[in-house]
Every structure is written in structure tokens, then in C-alpha cells.
C-alpha positions, -999 to 999 in steps of 0.1 A, spaced: -365 34 -147 -337 59 -145 -320 40 -117 -321 8 -139 -306 26 -169 -277 40 -147 -270 6 -133 -268 -10 -168 -243 17 -179 -223 13 -148 -220 -25 -152 -212 -21 -189 -184 3 -181 -170 -19 -154 -169 -49 -178 -152 -27 -204 -126 -15 -180 -118 -50 -168 -114 -62 -204 -88 -35 -209 -66 -51 -182 -42 -80 -191 -13 -101 -179 21 -97 -195 42 -129 -192 79 -123 -194 92 -156 -178 77 -191 -177 80 -190 -139 50 -166 -138 28 -195 -149 34 -211 -115 21 -180 -98 -8 -168 -120 -27 -193 -141 -30 -189 -179 -67 -184 -176 -67 -160 -147 -95 -134 -149 -90 -98 -138 -122 -84 -121 -131 -48 -116 -149 -48 -82 -157 -12 -77 -148 22 -92 -154 59 -88 -130 66 -60 -106 96 -61 -74 77 -52 -77 42 -38 -49 29 -15 -37 6 13 -58 -25 8 -58 -51 36 -79 -82 41 -100 -84 72 -101 -121 82 -128 -115 108 -153 -98 85 -143 -113 53 -139 -78 37 -112 -60 19 -106 -26 35 -90 2 16 -84 39 18 -97 66 -5 -70 92 5 -86 125 -9 -120 116 5 -106 109 40 -124 75 43 -117 38 47 -141 17 26 -149 -20 31 -158 -42 1 -177 -75 2 -199 -94 -21 -202 -65 -46 -211 -39 -20 -189 -10 -7 -196 6 27 -179 33 48 -158 16 74 -143 48 89 -149 84 81 -128 105 88 -99 81 85 -67 102 85 -75 138 93 -96 150 122 -88 188 121 -111 217 117 -94 231 86 -110 218 54 -93 185 42 -69 188 13 -63 163 -15 -40 139 4 -52 143 39 -69 109 45 -55 75 56 -32 57 34 -16 23 43 -35 -2 64 -25 -34 81 -33 -56 111 -10 -66 139 -8 -101 154 -38 -93 177 -59 -83 146 -59 -46 156 -60 -23 126 -30 0 121 -35 31 100 -10 55 83 -26 89 87 -16 116 63 -34 146 78 -29 137 115 7 128 107 8 96 127 5 59 129 -27 50 148 -42 18 161 -79 9 164 -84 -8 198 -109 -35 205 -135 -10 217 -132 9 184 -113 38 198 -81 50 180 -48 55 199 -16 71 186 12 46 181 38 71 170 36 107 158 71 121 165 108 113 160 132 130 184 104 154 193 96 164 157 63 156 140 64 131 111 58 144 76 29 121 66 32 84 73 24 64 42 26 26 46 31 1 73 46 -34 78 45 -54 111 74 -77 121 68 -109 139 85 -94 170 56 -69 172 78 -40 159 61 -17 134 79 -3 104 66 26 83 76 51 57 72 89 60 73 108 27 59 143 22 28 134 1 3 143 28 17 178 35 -4 204 16 27 221 2 49 190 0 86 194 9 82 231 12 53 230 36 58 254 65 45 228 90 72 204 81 95 195 110 116 166 97 138 176 68 142 141 53 118 113 43 126 83 64 118 47 71 111 43 109 106 15 133 84 15 165 97 -11 189 75 -30 213 87 -6 240 72 23 220 106 38 211 109 52 176 141 46 156 153 57 122 159 27 99 172 46 69 169 81 54 186 74 20 154 73 -1 139 105 -15 103 93 -14 100 60 6 66 45 1 54 8 2 73 -17 22 72 -55 29 93 -81 47 108 -112 30 95 -145 44 123 -149 70 122 -111 78 158 -107 71 151 -82 43 128 -52 43 119 -41 8 111 -4 4 97 13 -27 111 47 -37 84 66 -56 109 91 -69 109 97 -107 147 102 -111 154 71 -89 123 48 -91 138 18 -73 130 -8 -47 156 -9 -20 165 -41 0 173 -33 36 191 -60 56 176 -62 91 200 -69 119 193 -86 152 184 -52 168 157 -47 142 176 -19 125 193 -16 91 225 -37 88 230 -27 51 212 -17 20 213 -24 -17 192 -17 -48 170 -48 -53 152 -36 -85 153 -6 -108 121 3 -127 140 26 -152 130 18 -187 98 -1 -178 68 16 -196 35 24 -181 18 47 -157 29 47 -121 60 43 -100 71 19 -72 45 20 -45 28 -7 -24 40 -43 -23 36 -77 -7 58 -108 -6 44 -143 -11 54 -175 7 82 -183 -18 97 -148 -15 84 -133 -48 77 -96 -46 44 -84 -59 50 -47 -63 30 -20 -79 49 1 -104 50 12 -140 20 -4 -159 3 -19 -128 16 -48 -107 51 -62 -112 59 -97 -101 96 -101 -92 115 -132 -82 136 -133 -50 166 -129 -72 153 -96 -86 141 -108 -120 109 -94 -135 86 -124 -142 57 -104 -156 32 -77 -150 -5 -73 -144 -13 -43 -167 -42 -22 -153 -38 8 -176 -38 30 -145 -14 42 -119 -17 14 -94 -11 23 -58 -11 -9 -37 -17 -46 -34 -30 -71 -8 -35 -109 -5 -68 -120 8 -96 -146 8 -97 -176 31 -65 -191 16 -48 -157 8 -48 -165 -29 -69 -136 -40 -48 -106 -51 -65 -72 -46 -52 -41 -63 -61 -4 -57 -57 11 -92 -62 48 -92 -100 51 -89 -108 14 -87 -106 -18 -68 -95 -49 -88 -89 -86 -80 -76 -118 -96 -65 -152 -83 -29 -164 -78 -19 -201 -76 
């Protein structure tokens, strides 16, 4: 009887929280991306800080990190299971708040790539389930705490490296690189610096033709999205501010992002999820009422939008 009562309260609270979320339409163009009757669903809650969602085509699950709990969860059909624990820190010292895995993605061979805060590396889960290190150093120095990942069609891996996973942040005595960079791992395994001009580089995503790499800067005084032009060598050929979130109300700052087939940027930021045109115009927002960390497209046709919003996993459909 007690279990039944708890379940009812849990479902009621889920419904209430979902009802508090809404879609803010600022431009008619948003109607071609999110239908007028789109429903926002709260799928699961109770996590400490949900992050890095990615759709697993093989299993039909959405995978996502709970960074403080050092675990990757998998959600499907209303059920959450542990996919990997520990996920980002394997040391003997007790885990700290941001020690677990963060960003997740798959490469062209459907191998899972993980940005590991605590172990300060990008790892890959091989076909036999064993992890291997893809990159953990730049010019002999350990990374700060790799945060998010994007894979180029060439096979090159791009990732950001802020200081959020270091126990004492930028003043941590174990810090070896004195800047927060955007890095590239070539198919030859060589690590190169793409740019170090952002204070807190975070989420990143490629434009459809991969000529532009968008990078979020989760830095209060300069909460922007940077557009990095990618040259033939895979490195930065130039940069410019694509979007500035200054003056936009709501919890959160630029973080995770995805780009749709038409080049629209779906970027988490103040208020929840920002939908931005290829020209840099804000078309609207999905207001979650919570600091929202990241976004993924999933489902069989890629039309389901999943959000990791603080302690919760949310979804709605796009057109």
C-alpha cells in the first residue's frame, strides 16, 4: 500500500512539473520546427545533474549522464537503468560533485565516446565493452576535464575542456593546462588545439556541411555561442560571435547544442532550450523552468528532442 501511494505522488509531481514547461514563440518560423500542439513530457526525475544525452539507435534508448553520481543511465519505455557505473571517474579517492561522465556521442561505427571529468580524458567503448583512452593529454599535459564531444564525418573528434570537473576549478593544484580549450583528435591520434579564446567552452556542434563548429561559452560575463570556421586541415580558419545570450532571462547559460538538417541551432541556455536560425535569429524557446544542460535528437526518425534539465529528462517532438 505504501509503494502504491508513493507511485501516485511521484506521477502527480511529474505531471505538475511537465505542465509548468512551455514553448515561447518569438518568430513564425518556429511553427515549421515545433507544432502548435507540441506536448512537453517529463520522462524521469530525481537525478543530481543530468547531462550529455545521446540516442542509441541499436537499443532504442536515450543514454545520459548524471555527473555527480558518476553514472550513465539509459531510459526506454518509462524505465531507467544503469548503463555504466562508474562512468567518468575510476580513482580510489571518493568522487566529488563533478567527477562523472558528461558529454556522450557515437562515432560512425556506433562506438560510444565519453567525456570523462574525473579521469580527465575522452574515452571510447569498444565492441567488447572495454574502454580505451582516445586522448588525455595535449603537449604532454593532462586535460582539465573534457566536457562535450562532436564527431566530424572525417572521423576526427572535437571536444571542449573547461575546468568544471576539477575539484577546485581553475585553482586546482592538479591542473596542468592553464587555459580552457577546444581540441581536435585526428584520425592519426594527434591532438591539436582548435581555439583557446573562450573562458569556459562547453557544448559544441557542427553545421550541416561541417564548415562551421558552434561552441557554447558558459561564462557569465560573456555567455555567447562562438562560430568557428573549419579549414581544410580541420583546424580553425576564423571565429566570430554567432549569438549573444546577454539580456535573455531565465536560469542557465549556453551549454549543449545540436544542429538540425536545415542548419537551425537548438542550444540550451537561459530559460531552457533556444532555437536559433542559421542567420543567428532567436526563433523561440522551450521554457523548462530549470537550468538545462544539453539536448539530443532521437527516435527512429530523429524527430524526438530530448533535454537534460537539471534533475530531469524531458522530451517533445519536432517537425
